C-alpha positions as CSV (number, residue, x, y, z in Angstrom):
1,M,-0.1,0.0,0.1
2,S,2.9,2.6,0.8
3,E,4.7,1.7,-2.1
4,M,1.3,2.4,-4.4
5,I,0.9,5.8,-2.2
6,L,4.8,6.4,-3.1
7,S,4.5,5.7,-6.9
8,L,1.3,7.7,-7.3
9,N,3.3,10.6,-5.3
10,R,6.4,10.5,-8.1
11,T,4.0,10.3,-11.0
12,R,2.1,13.6,-10.4
13,R,5.3,15.2,-9.1
14,V,6.2,14.2,-12.4
15,Y,3.4,15.5,-13.9
16,R,3.9,18.6,-12.2
17,I,7.4,19.4,-12.9
18,A,6.3,19.0,-16.8
19,V,3.7,21.5,-16.2
20,S,5.7,23.9,-14.5
21,T,8.5,23.6,-17.2
22,L,5.5,24.5,-19.8
23,F,4.6,28.1,-17.8
24,F,8.3,28.6,-17.9
25,L,9.0,28.1,-21.4
26,Q,5.8,30.4,-22.4
27,G,6.7,32.9,-20.1
28,L,10.2,33.0,-21.2
29,C,9.3,32.8,-25.1
30,F,7.3,36.2,-24.5
31,A,9.4,38.1,-22.6
32,T,12.3,37.4,-24.6
33,W,10.4,39.0,-27.7
34,A,9.6,41.9,-24.9
35,S,12.9,42.5,-24.2
36,R,13.8,43.4,-27.7
37,I,11.3,45.4,-28.6
38,P,13.2,48.6,-28.5
39,S,16.1,46.9,-30.5
40,I,13.4,46.1,-33.1
41,Q,12.0,49.3,-33.1
42,Q,15.2,51.0,-33.9
43,Q,16.6,48.2,-36.1
44,L,13.4,48.8,-38.6
45,A,13.5,52.5,-38.0
46,I,10.0,52.4,-36.9
47,S,7.9,55.8,-35.3
48,D,6.4,55.5,-31.5
49,S,3.1,56.1,-33.1
50,M,3.6,53.1,-35.7
51,L,5.0,51.1,-32.8
52,G,1.6,51.2,-31.2
53,V,-0.3,50.0,-34.1
54,I,2.4,46.9,-34.5
55,L,1.9,46.4,-30.8
56,F,-1.9,45.9,-31.2
57,A,-1.2,42.9,-33.5
58,I,-0.6,40.4,-30.6
59,P,-3.7,40.8,-29.1
60,V,-5.4,40.6,-32.3
61,G,-3.7,37.2,-32.8
62,S,-4.6,36.1,-29.3
63,I,-8.6,37.5,-29.9
64,L,-8.8,35.4,-32.8
65,S,-7.5,32.4,-31.6
66,L,-10.0,32.3,-28.7
67,L,-12.6,31.3,-31.4
68,F,-11.0,27.9,-31.9
69,S,-8.4,27.2,-28.9
70,G,-11.0,25.5,-26.6
71,G,-12.6,23.7,-29.2
72,L,-9.0,22.4,-30.2
73,V,-8.1,21.4,-26.6
74,A,-11.6,19.8,-26.5
75,R,-11.2,17.9,-29.6
76,F,-7.6,16.8,-29.6
77,G,-6.5,16.9,-25.8
78,S,-4.5,19.3,-24.1
79,K,-1.2,17.5,-24.3
80,K,-1.0,17.5,-28.0
81,V,-2.6,20.8,-28.0
82,A,-0.1,22.4,-25.6
83,T,3.2,21.1,-27.2
84,N,2.2,21.8,-30.9
85,A,1.2,25.5,-29.9
86,L,4.2,26.1,-27.7
87,L,6.7,24.7,-30.3
88,S,4.8,27.1,-33.0
89,Y,5.2,29.8,-30.2
90,G,8.8,29.2,-30.0
91,L,9.2,28.7,-33.9
92,F,7.8,32.4,-34.5
93,L,10.3,33.9,-32.7
94,P,13.0,33.7,-35.3
95,V,10.2,34.9,-37.7
96,I,9.9,38.0,-36.2
97,G,13.4,38.6,-36.1
98,F,13.6,37.8,-39.6
99,A,10.7,40.5,-40.7
100,Q,12.2,43.1,-42.8
101,S,9.4,45.8,-42.9
102,P,6.6,46.9,-40.2
103,V,4.1,45.0,-42.6
104,L,6.0,41.6,-42.0
105,L,6.4,42.2,-38.5
106,I,2.6,42.8,-37.9
107,G,1.7,39.4,-39.9
108,A,4.3,37.5,-37.6
109,L,3.3,39.2,-34.5
110,V,-0.6,37.9,-35.3
111,L,0.6,34.6,-35.5
112,F,2.6,34.8,-32.4
113,G,-0.6,36.0,-30.6
114,M,-2.6,33.2,-32.1
115,A,0.0,30.3,-31.3
116,G,0.8,31.9,-27.5
117,N,-2.9,32.3,-26.5
118,V,-3.7,28.7,-27.6
119,A,-0.7,27.5,-25.8
120,N,-1.8,29.4,-23.0
121,I,-5.5,27.8,-22.9
122,A,-3.9,24.0,-23.1
123,I,-1.1,24.6,-20.6
124,N,-3.8,25.8,-18.0
125,T,-6.0,22.8,-19.2
126,Q,-2.7,20.2,-18.1
127,A,-2.3,22.4,-15.3
128,V,-6.0,22.1,-14.1
129,H,-6.2,18.3,-14.5
130,V,-2.4,18.3,-12.6
131,E,-4.2,20.0,-9.9
132,A,-6.9,17.8,-9.6
133,K,-4.6,15.2,-8.7
134,Y,-3.1,16.8,-6.0
135,G,-6.5,17.6,-4.4
136,K,-5.3,21.1,-3.4
137,N,-4.7,24.6,-5.1
138,I,-1.4,24.7,-6.9
139,M,-2.1,26.8,-9.9
140,A,-1.2,29.6,-8.6
141,S,2.8,28.5,-8.5
142,F,2.6,27.4,-12.1
143,H,1.8,31.3,-13.1
144,G,4.5,32.1,-10.7
145,L,7.0,30.4,-12.9
146,W,6.0,32.2,-15.8
147,S,6.6,35.3,-14.0
148,L,9.9,34.2,-12.8
149,A,10.4,33.3,-16.7
150,G,9.8,37.3,-17.1
151,F,12.8,38.3,-15.3
152,V,15.0,35.5,-16.6
153,A,14.2,36.6,-20.0
154,A,14.4,40.3,-19.2
155,G,18.0,39.9,-17.7
156,I,19.1,38.0,-20.8
157,G,17.8,40.4,-23.1
158,A,19.5,42.9,-21.3
159,Y,22.8,40.9,-21.6
160,M,22.1,40.6,-25.2
161,I,21.4,44.4,-25.9
162,G,24.7,45.0,-24.0
163,H,26.9,43.0,-26.4
164,G,25.4,43.9,-29.4
165,I,24.0,41.0,-30.2
166,V,20.9,41.6,-32.8
167,P,17.1,40.2,-31.9
168,L,17.3,37.5,-34.9
169,T,20.8,35.8,-33.2
170,H,18.6,36.2,-30.1
171,F,15.7,35.0,-30.9
172,I,17.5,31.4,-32.7
173,M,18.9,30.9,-29.4
174,A,16.0,31.3,-27.4
175,S,13.9,29.1,-30.0
176,T,16.1,26.3,-30.0
177,A,16.2,26.5,-26.2
178,I,12.2,26.2,-26.1
179,V,12.2,23.4,-28.7
180,A,14.7,21.6,-26.9
181,G,13.0,21.9,-23.3
182,L,9.8,20.6,-25.0
183,A,11.5,17.9,-26.6
184,I,12.7,16.6,-23.0
185,T,9.1,17.6,-21.5
186,F,6.7,16.3,-23.7
187,Q,6.9,12.5,-22.7
188,Y,6.2,13.3,-19.1
189,L,3.0,15.4,-19.6
190,L,-0.2,14.5,-18.3
191,P,-1.9,11.9,-21.1
192,D,-4.5,13.5,-23.2
193,E,-8.0,13.5,-21.4
194,A,-10.8,11.4,-22.6
195,K,-13.1,13.4,-25.2
196,G,-16.6,13.4,-24.5
197,A,-19.8,14.9,-26.6
198,V,-18.4,18.2,-26.4
199,S,-15.4,17.6,-28.0
200,S,-17.2,18.3,-31.2
201,R,-18.3,21.4,-30.6
202,F,-15.7,24.8,-31.0
203,F,-18.2,27.1,-29.3
204,V,-20.4,26.8,-25.9
205,K,-22.5,29.6,-24.1
206,P,-20.9,29.6,-20.1
207,D,-23.4,29.2,-17.7
208,K,-23.8,31.5,-14.5
209,A,-20.9,30.5,-12.4
210,L,-18.2,31.0,-15.5
211,L,-19.8,34.4,-16.4
212,R,-19.2,35.4,-12.6
213,L,-15.5,33.8,-12.9
214,G,-15.3,35.9,-16.2
215,V,-16.2,39.5,-14.3
216,L,-13.5,38.6,-11.8
217,A,-10.7,37.9,-14.5
218,F,-12.3,41.0,-16.1
219,C,-11.6,43.5,-13.3
220,C,-8.0,41.7,-12.4
221,M,-6.8,42.1,-16.2
222,I,-7.9,45.6,-16.4
223,C,-5.7,46.2,-13.1
224,E,-2.9,44.5,-14.4
225,G,-3.3,46.4,-18.0
226,A,-3.2,49.5,-16.3
227,M,0.2,48.3,-14.2
228,F,1.8,47.4,-17.3
229,D,1.4,50.4,-19.6
230,W,0.9,53.0,-17.2
231,S,3.0,52.5,-13.7
232,G,5.9,54.1,-15.6
233,I,4.0,57.6,-16.6
234,Y,2.3,57.5,-13.4
235,F,5.6,57.7,-11.5
236,Q,7.0,60.3,-14.1
237,N,3.9,62.5,-14.3
238,V,1.9,62.2,-11.0
239,V,4.8,61.0,-8.4
240,K,7.4,63.6,-10.7
241,A,9.9,60.9,-9.7
242,N,13.8,61.1,-10.3
243,K,14.6,59.5,-13.6
244,D,16.4,56.9,-12.0
245,W,13.1,56.1,-10.2
246,V,10.8,56.2,-13.1
247,G,10.7,52.4,-13.2
248,A,10.7,51.5,-9.3
249,G,6.8,51.1,-9.2
250,Y,6.8,48.5,-12.4
251,T,9.4,46.6,-10.9
252,A,7.5,46.8,-7.2
253,F,4.5,45.5,-9.0
254,M,6.5,42.7,-10.9
255,C,8.5,41.6,-8.1
256,A,5.2,41.5,-5.7
257,M,2.9,39.4,-8.2
258,A,5.8,36.8,-9.0
259,T,6.1,36.5,-5.1
260,G,2.7,36.3,-4.5
261,R,1.9,33.9,-7.0
262,F,4.4,31.6,-5.4
263,L,2.6,32.2,-2.0
264,A,-1.1,32.1,-3.3
265,D,-1.6,28.3,-2.9
266,W,-0.6,28.4,0.7
267,V,-3.2,31.2,1.3
268,S,-6.0,29.8,-0.9
269,N,-5.5,26.6,0.7
270,R,-6.3,27.9,4.4
271,L,-8.7,30.4,3.2
272,K,-10.1,29.0,0.5
273,F,-11.1,30.4,-2.9
274,Q,-13.8,33.2,-1.7
275,R,-12.0,34.4,1.2
276,T,-8.5,34.8,-0.9
277,I,-10.2,36.5,-4.0
278,F,-12.3,38.9,-1.5
279,L,-8.7,39.7,0.0
280,S,-7.4,40.2,-3.5
281,G,-9.5,42.9,-4.2
282,L,-9.4,44.8,-1.1
283,L,-5.4,44.7,-1.6
284,I,-6.0,45.9,-5.1
285,A,-8.2,48.8,-4.3
286,T,-6.1,49.7,-1.2
287,G,-2.8,49.8,-3.0
288,L,-4.4,51.9,-5.7
289,T,-6.0,54.4,-3.1
290,V,-2.4,54.8,-1.2
291,A,-0.6,55.4,-4.5
292,V,-3.5,57.9,-5.5
293,S,-4.2,60.1,-1.9
294,L,-0.2,59.8,-1.4
295,P,1.6,60.6,-5.0
296,Y,5.3,60.3,-3.3
297,V,7.9,57.7,-4.3
298,A,7.6,55.9,-0.9
299,T,4.1,55.5,-0.8
300,A,3.5,54.6,-4.5
301,I,6.0,51.9,-4.2
302,L,4.1,50.8,-1.5
303,G,0.7,51.0,-3.1
304,F,1.9,49.1,-6.3
305,V,3.3,46.4,-3.8
306,L,0.0,45.9,-2.6
307,V,-1.6,45.9,-5.9
308,G,1.1,43.1,-7.2
309,F,0.1,41.1,-4.2
310,G,-3.5,41.5,-5.0
311,V,-3.5,40.8,-8.6
312,S,-1.2,37.8,-8.1
313,S,-3.8,35.1,-7.2
314,V,-7.1,36.4,-9.0
315,I,-6.2,34.7,-12.3
316,P,-4.7,31.6,-11.5
317,L,-7.4,30.7,-9.1
318,V,-9.9,32.0,-11.3
319,Y,-8.9,29.5,-14.0
320,S,-8.2,26.8,-11.2
321,E,-12.1,27.6,-10.4
322,A,-13.0,27.6,-14.2
323,G,-11.3,24.0,-14.9
324,K,-13.6,22.5,-12.6
325,S,-16.8,23.2,-14.0
326,K,-19.3,20.2,-14.3
327,T,-21.1,21.4,-17.2
328,I,-18.2,22.7,-19.7
329,A,-14.8,20.8,-20.7
330,P,-12.0,22.3,-18.8
331,G,-10.4,23.7,-22.3
332,M,-13.7,25.2,-23.2
333,A,-14.6,26.7,-19.8
334,L,-10.7,28.3,-19.5
335,T,-11.8,29.9,-23.0
336,A,-15.2,31.5,-21.8
337,V,-13.5,33.2,-19.0
338,S,-9.9,34.2,-20.3
339,S,-12.2,35.6,-23.4
340,I,-14.2,37.7,-20.7
341,G,-10.9,38.8,-18.8
342,F,-8.9,39.5,-21.8
343,L,-11.3,42.3,-22.8
344,G,-10.2,43.9,-19.6
345,F,-6.7,43.6,-20.6
346,L,-7.5,44.9,-24.0
347,I,-9.3,47.8,-23.3
348,G,-8.4,48.6,-20.1
349,P,-5.2,50.6,-20.8
350,P,-6.8,52.6,-23.6
351,V,-9.8,53.8,-21.2
352,I,-7.2,55.0,-18.7
353,G,-5.7,56.9,-21.4
354,V,-9.2,58.9,-22.3
355,I,-10.0,59.4,-18.7
356,A,-6.7,61.0,-18.1
357,G,-7.0,63.0,-21.2
358,A,-10.5,64.3,-20.2
359,F,-9.4,64.6,-16.0
360,S,-6.2,63.3,-14.9
361,L,-4.0,60.2,-14.3
362,R,-5.1,60.3,-10.9
363,A,-8.8,60.1,-11.8
364,S,-8.2,57.0,-14.1
365,F,-6.1,55.3,-11.4
366,T,-8.9,56.0,-9.0
367,L,-11.6,53.8,-11.7
368,I,-8.6,51.2,-11.6
369,A,-9.4,51.0,-7.5
370,F,-12.6,50.8,-8.2
371,M,-12.3,47.8,-10.1
372,G,-10.6,46.2,-7.1
373,L,-13.6,46.9,-4.9
374,L,-15.7,45.1,-7.7
375,V,-13.6,41.9,-7.6
376,A,-14.5,42.1,-3.4
377,F,-17.8,42.7,-4.5
378,V,-18.7,39.9,-6.9
379,I,-17.0,37.2,-4.7
380,R,-18.7,38.5,-1.5
381,K,-22.2,38.4,-3.4
382,S,-21.4,34.8,-4.9
383,S,-20.4,33.6,-1.4
384,L,-23.8,34.9,0.3
385,A,-26.0,33.5,-2.8
386,T,-24.4,29.9,-2.3
387,S,-24.2,30.0,1.5
């Protein structure tokens, strides 16, 4: 009996390491591209306005892939789709490096965005099934490895830039590492799940529970988008930070989010899903309120740290909960929730810009604080409805 338990623990640990590797490779791939955006802009002599148009290509590709990513996972299984999509994601890096004009770059980035989002759905589906084998929350630690990969890739990118290595060479090296990682990892992934009647359907209507999870993801991803795109500008224009400290808010947010994801499983296993999300919403609202009310370097950094800890657990736990749906296959459920959430990531930054133009950037960040309160309100209402 003890040998069976030992064998089971060893097997699920292997699955966990394999899926963790997929998250790390996916984060490494995206951050490798992101770290060389300034180099590519300079290499192709792209203006700031044109760069804004080009960067929109990735979300366009992601949106297009939402039309079929869940159906692919349901029809062919998460192992096959995750492996092939991540392989394509990595191989598109050199294609981006080869692009010699803005038009070709846009085309490559649309495909890059499509492959990345299909990989995202399939990899998270693998994670849902591995988590089920553990019988406790481990999803946030997977997402923590994605964040960790971002730091690693940023460091490698800085080294490549400092040594004058062109993006194409850098991308070929990263692509080779990703392909090698997949070749080693593939055999240790969770076997493809059995396919049911839902596997032939590429579109499903989410139920109320999934819609509620989608709203939580939507609010959280608005907050994340604001931090990614506007934190530096907030420190520059509102906090009036010295140029050496302009990036401090973004760095503080990213470090807190990565750290929070490695702690979130421990917290959620003790507080449970609803209390953890409620606390996360309050942390987001509190952090942004501090940053808006006290726009000084130290207090703004503190506020951004609270926001980072707040958003760290929401998406992983929401994905985990969606994957437990009793009415829809995990891949389809994750697609439904991530589709709603991604809208927040897409429209959030432009809305902030509009409000900042009409009123002020502080007013925009006040709206983001309200999104944190909305997270707490939605989960609290859900708790009362099910109690």
